[in-house]
N, C-alpha and C positions, 0 to 999 in steps of 0.2 A: 205476852211478856212475863206473866206471873209464873209460868212453867219453866222458864229458862234457869232460874236460880236453883230450883230443886234438881234439875238435870245436872247442873254443874256440881252440886254437892254429891250426887250419886256417882258421877264419873270421876271425881277427884281422887278417891282412894285407889282406883285402878291405875290412874295416871301417875300417882305418887309412889306406887309400889316399886320396890327394888328387888332384884333377884337375890334370893338367899344363897349362901355358899353351896356348892355342889357337895353331895355326900362324899365322905372320905372313904374310898374303897381301896386304899393303898395296900392294906393287908390282904384283901381278896385278890387284888391284881397280882401281888407277889406269890400267893398260893397257886393261883391258876397258871401263872407263867412257869413256875417250878414244875407243875404237873404237865404242862405242854412240852417242856423239854424232855420229859420222861415218857411221853405218850408212845405207846408201842404200835399204834396203827392210825390210819387216817380218820376212822370213825370216832375214836377217842379224842383226837385232836380237834375234830370238827365240833364235837360236843363241848369241849373246853373253850374253844374259840367263841361258840355261841354264848357261853356264860360271860365272857368278856364283853361281847356286844350288849348283853342284857344290862351290864353295869354302865357301859359307856352311854347307852341310850336312856338312862334314868336321869331325866332332867331335874334341876333343882326344885321346881315347883310346878303346879298345874298350868300356870300361864306359859312357862318355858316349854313344858311337855306338849302343850297344844301347838305352839309355834313349831317345835321340832317335828311333830307328827304331820302338821300341815305342809311344811317344807319338804319333807321326805315323800309325802303323797304327791305333791306337785312334781317333784323330780321324777318319780316313778311313772307319771303320766306325760313325761317329756316336756313339762312346762318349766324349763330350766331358768328362765328369767323370773317367773313367779316364785320358784323355789328359792332363788338367790335373794329376792326381795324379802320373803318371809324369814329366811335364815339370817339375813342381815339385821332384821329387827331383833331376832333372838340373840345374836352376838352383841348388839347394842344393849339389850336388856341384861344379859348374863355374860359379860366379857371374860369371866374366869371359867366358863363352862366349855371344855375342850370340844365336845361333840358338835356344838353349834358351828364352830370353824370347820371341823372335819366334814360335816354334811354339806356345808356351803362349798367346800373345796370339791367335793364329789360332783355337785351340780355344775360348778365351773369347769371341771375336767370334761364332763359330758358335753358341755357347750363349747368345748375346745378352747377355753380361755385358760391356758396353762399357767400364765403368769399369776393370775388371780388364784388359781388352785394352789400353786406352790406357796404363795404368801399365806394362805389359810392353813395349809399343811404345816408350815413352819410355826404358825401360831398354835396349832393343836399340839405339836411336839414340844413347844415351850412350856405348855401346861402339863402334858402327859408324855414325857420323853419315850416311854415304852409302848405307846399306842401302836399296836401292830398294824391296824388298818391304815393309820396315817403314814406309817413308815413304808408300807407297800404302795400306798397311793402316791407317796412322794417319789418312790422309785419309778412307778409307771409314768408319772407326770414328767420326770426328768428324761425318761426314755423318749417320750413324745417330743421333748424339746431338743433332743440330740445330745444330751449331756450324759454320755454313757458312763464315765467313771463315777460321777456323783450318783447316778441311778444305781449302779452296782453296789455302792456303799450303803445306800438306803435299803435296797432289797436284801443285802447281806444282813443288815441289822434286824430286819423283820424276820428273816429265816432263822437267825440265831435265837430269836424269841419263840418262834413256832416252826420247827424243822419240817412240818408237814404242809406248810403253806404252799398253795398252788404256784405262787410266783417264784418258787425255788427253781422252776424250769427255765426261768429267764436269766439265771446267774450264768455268767460266762467265764468268770475268773474262779480258779480253785480256792477253796477256803484257805485262809492264811496269807493270800497274796495281798501285797500292799497296793490298794487301789488309789 
């Protein structure tokens, strides 16, 4: 019985911790997005897109980073339910961190739970409206749901930010067409 109190004291700081704000990369995003629009070839665009992913995947603290990495690892090993469980804890811990929602959306998409994926993609885009990965993910999700016009709008928005995006091959409407 004497050991319970010290364990509670040790565990209390971790349980009481709250997620710090995510780093403000808005200037970096704007710079990379401008460079993406000017990229002259797919290799340059891929390198710039990788820079965006490095920023998006930079969690607010070590606790959040461990949850993000664990969730992504579980997703990569096809443990979609485990990934969603871990990423749900991340979203609860860091509700203002867009990538928690985006990665949970990806796990939901792969599990073919398109409604859950779409809700998380919308949450991601509410935090980071120009998240190219979330925009393209939203387009792919909407395609799976048979919502062609909305899918085209999301894909067009992603391709407008990154003209070299592979999903550009899925565009069926010419640029400038009112979808």
